[in-house]
N, C-alpha and C positions, 0 to 999 in steps of 0.2 A: 473204228473209232478208236481202238489201242493206239494205232498208228498216230492218230492225229493228237491224243493226249500225251502220247511219248514226246512230240516235239514241244508240249507246253511244261511239262513238268519233270524236272531232274531225276525222279526215282523210277519213272515209268518206262523203265528199258525191258529188254528181253531177257528175263532171269528166270524162263522156263516156267513150268505150270504153277506152282504155288506162288510165285511172285506177280505172275499175270493175273491170278484171281485178285490178288492184292490191288494191281494197278485198276482192275475193273472197278474195284469198289471205290477208288479215289477218282476214276473219272466220273462216276454216277454221283458223287459226292461234289463235283467241281460246279460250284454254284448251285447246291441243292440239286444235283444230277445236271450238269452243264446244257445238256440236252437229252430228249427221251429218244426211245429206240427208233422212231421214225425218222429221227433228226440226226442220227449218227452217221453223217456223211461229210467228208472233206469237203470245202467250198470249190477246191479244184476240180473235184470229179463230177461237178456239176454244169448243165449245159443252161443259159439262160442270161437275163438281164440281171445286175445288181439290183437287191430288193427284191429278187425273186429266186433265191436260193438260201441254202443254210449259210448263216454267218454268225453263229453264236458268239456272244459276248462271254468271254471267260476271266476269272481272276484267280488270284492265290487266296489260300484260308478261305475257302467258300463256305465253312460252315459257319462263319458270322452272319450268312442270311439264311441259316436254316432256322424257321420259327420253333421255338422251344416251348410254346404255351399251349396249353391244351384248351383253353377256353376259346382263344381265336384260331386255333386248330379246328375246331368245329364251325367256324363261320368263314371258310374260305380263306384263311389267314388273312383276315382284316384285324386290325389294332390301332391305327393311328388317330381316330378320334373315339373309339367307343370308350365306354364309361371307364374310368382309372380304377386300376387293382394293382397288386405286386407285380404282375407281369409288365407293366406300364413300362419298366426299365429297359426292356427290349424294343418296344413299340416306338415310345414318346414319352420321355422321363417328365415333359412339362406338365402332363396329367396329374401327376402325383400332387401338384399344389392344390388340386380339387378333390383331393381322396377325402372320404367321410370320416373314416377310423382314424386313429390316434397311431397305430402302427401294425404291421402285417408282415407275413412272409409266406412263400408258397415254393413247393419243392415239385417239380416236374420230371418223370421219367419216360423215355422214348425209345423203344427198340427200334433201330432205324435200317432200313433196306432189308427186311427179314427174308424177302423172296431172293435176296442175291448171297447174304452172308448171315449167319445166325447169332454172330456175337457182336454185333455193332449197336452201340446206344448212346444217347445223348441224355446228360442229366443236368438240371438247370435249378439253383437256388436263388432265391431273390427274396428281398426285403426292403421295407421302407419305414421311415420315422418322420411325423411332423414335428417340426420344429416350433413352429406358431401357427396362426391361422393363415400366413401367406407364403410360408416357406416349408419344404418338405426335403428329405435326403433319401436317398436310394442306395442299394449295393446288389451286385448279382455276381453269380460265378455260373460260366457253363463250362461242362467238361464233355468231350467227345472220345470214345473210346473205341478205336476200329479194330478191336478184338488182338488175338495173337496171331503173328506172321511167322511162318518158317521159309526162310530165305535161302534160296539155291543159286550157285553161279552158273555159267554159261554151260558147264559141264554137268549140269544137275547135282553138283555137289552140295552138301549142307554149308550155308553161309552164316549160320547162326539165327537166332529167333528174336524177336523183336516186337513189341507192344505198341504200335503207333497211337499217338493219342494229340488232341489239341485242346486248347482252354482258352477262355476271355475272363478277365476280370474288370468289372465296370463299377464306376462309383458316379451318382447322380446328384445334381441339384436343381430343384425347381422352386420358381417364386412366381407369385401373382404380381402382375403389373398394374392390375385393374379389378374390378369386381368380376369381369366375363373373360380375362384374357391372362395366360401366363406364359412363360419361357423356361426351357430348362437346358443345362449343359451336362454332359455325359463325358468322362473321361475312361478310357479303356486301354488294357495292356491285352494283346493276343501272342498265344503262344502255339507253334505248329511242328510237332516232331513226328515225322512220319517214317523216316530210316535212319536217324543218326548214327555215324559211324561207317555206313555202308559206302563201297567204293564203286563207283559208274564210270567208266572210261577215264579213269585217272583222277576224277572229281570226288571229294569225300563229301557225302552227304551231312548237312548239319541242320539244326532246327532254324525255322523262319520266325522272328519276331516283330511285332508291330506295336507302336504307340497309336492311338486314334481316339477320335473324339466325336460325338453328336450335338448338333444344334436342333431343338426343336421347339413348337409354340402349339398352343392349345386354346382355342375359344369356345365358349359354351354359353347358351343363352335360354331361358326359360319362355315358353309361350303357350297360347292355347290354341289347339286345332279342334275346330268345332266345340265340342263341350268336354274334350280331354285334355287334361295337362301333358305338356310336351317338352322336349328338351332338345334342342339343336345343338350339333358340336361340330368344328370343324378342326383338324390337326394337320400337322406337318413335320417332318424331320429330314435333315441332311445327316447320314450316319456312316459311321467308318471313314472319317477323314483323317487319312495316316499315311505313314510312309510306304513306299515299296518294298517289297521283300524278295529274297532270292533262299534258295535251298541249298547253294554251293557259293564258294567264294569267286567263281569264273561266271558262273550263269548269268546272264540278263536278268535284272530285277522286274517285278511285275506288280500290277495294283492289286490291292485287296478290295473287297467289294464296296467299295462308296456307293451310296444309295440315297436319292431323292424320293421320298414319297409324299403324298398328300391324300387325305381323306377326310370323309362327312358321315356322320351319324344322326340318326333321328329317332328319338325315343318317346313313344308313345304310352301313357298311363290311362287305361280305359276305365279302371276303378281300384280299389284297394288291393285286388287280387290278381289282375291281369294287366302286365306290360308288354310290349313289342319294341324291340329294336331294329332297325334296318341300317345297314353300313357297307360302306363303299371307299377302297382304296385304290390309288394308281400308284405304282413305282417305276423307277427307271434307274438303272445302274450308270453312274458317272464315271465311266471308263472307257478309253478308246474302243470304238469298235474295230475289229480285226482288218488290215486291207489284204485282200487274197493276192498271193504273189508279191509284186513290186507296184501295185497299182494304187498306191496311196496318192492323193491328189497333189501333194509337194513333194512327192519323191522321197519321204522318210519313213521310217517306220512308227505308227502311230502309238505303239507300245513303247518307245523310247521317251514318249514325254514326260515333263516334270508333273508332280501330282495336281498342282492348280491348274495349269494348261490343259492337263488332259480332262479334270473335271468339266471345265468351260468347253473345251474343244468337243466333248461328247456328245454335245446337242446337234453339231451340225459335222460329224466327220464320216457318217456312214457312207460306204460307197455308192449306195443306191438312194442317195438324196433323202429329202422329205419323207418319200415313201417308206424306205427303210428304217428311220429314225422312228416313226411311228410304231413300226413293227416291233421296237424295243420296249415299248410300255407294258406292263404286266398289270392285268386287273384282278382284283378282289372284290367279291360280294358276299355278304352275310346277313343271317336273320337270327335274332334271339328272342324266343319267349319265354318269360318268367311267370310262374303261378304263385302267389301268395310270398314272393320274395325267397321261395325256398327251393323250387325245382323249375330247371331251365331246360328249354329244347332247342337245339343249334342246327342251323343248316347254311350251306354256303358253296360257292364256286370260286375257283381259280383258274385264270386264262393267261396262257403264254403263247406268243405267236409261234407257227410252226417251222417257221425258218429261224428262230431265236431260242429256241430250248424245247418247244412243244410240250411243255407239263399244262395239262389239262386234267383238273379232277374235281369231283363233289367233295364236300366233307358234310359229315353228320357229328353231333355231339350231344351229351347231356350234362347237367349241373345240379349238384345239390348242395344246400346251404341250411346250415343249424346252427344257431347262436353263432359262437366264434369260429366254426369248423366249416369247410367247404370242401366239395370234390369235383373235379371235372374230369371229363373223358371224351376223345375225339377220334375219329376213324376217317381214312382218307379213301376214295373209291375213285381210281384212275377212268378218265372217259376216254383217252386216247386209243384207238383202235390199233393194236400192233400184233405182230406174227407172235408174239409169245408173251409170257407172263410180265407185267409191269413191275420193276422194282420197288415200286411205291404200293403195290399191293398189301393189305393187312397192316398198314403202319396205324399204329396206336399211340396216344399221348395221354398219360394219367398224371392230373396234378392234385397236390393237397394243399390246401390255404387255410391259414389261421389268420383272423383280423381282431385287433382288440381296439375297443375305444379308451377313452381316458379313465373312465370308471374302472374298467375291467383290469386296464394296465396299473392302476393304483392299488387294486384288491390282493 
């Protein structure tokens, strides 16, 4: 895996033990772990037809696709059509147009890849404010710390200490276009500083930066199912539409994780105390599929495409054709039960094809809400059978939430 990742990322070179540890962490973070341990094989090392071998779609600044929210983290990472909350800024900003409270905020802390490195974490701060009955604004800040790294050179001599870090700042706007439909626009700035100032084969490493945006929609409708009140919601978003980036002046630029997601959720209110929501999302990266060796259909490197052509071409550029394109879909399923709108139990499952990353895990979560205060907790349980411990084992997320209605905000 390290050899494969070194071809993709300018800092992942052979800098001996401490730097290899860092490279391994970056590899696993590559698109939230670009591949699981069963899938860490180079395409060229496999025999078989296209669509029947590992061909993971990879990107730069992959932390943009790491879910920072504890509520959705307990539901298999679903969030495109679930009921709106402060974390909607990450999933689908258009949901904020239908949020009940006047304003709110949340703070999430996630110790990341604890089984691999003990000082990596993600912090997520987000908030929203309703402008009026049809408009809302949102803002969020994500910070990803990869701990402290002691670099060494090829002779194992100290080459300085560094604290790799990434962040993203988002501003969103949501507006109702009818009683049941809304759209949202999010603008964001992403910054990735993994080894600034380090010199690798004559190339000086620099931070990568991207300006990007999301376009989203949300539809919700009340109905009756039997004798129970219900609410059906559908949501979707194209996220991280932005420029390609590089970590050096000379390296070829690569795509950031542009993503298309659609989801649906059904909430049933059995009585004033008991309700349940069932939700599902489907996601696909809108970036070119790697062509093994020089076997791209038109003789060019698909990673050289411009952003827009790469997005549209991502639907039919897999070497294995339609079969492989279907393998690139990622599925999330989740269930949330509320008692008296104060106590929640959540469970979910996330599935990615074994040739496209092989991330498969169950999730569980709990939620508490009292007055304006809320607390969410989630836990990942990897289900892929590996030879060793999965780096996703013991992954926890903790969220604090505060929601204010107009009367509370004025008091």
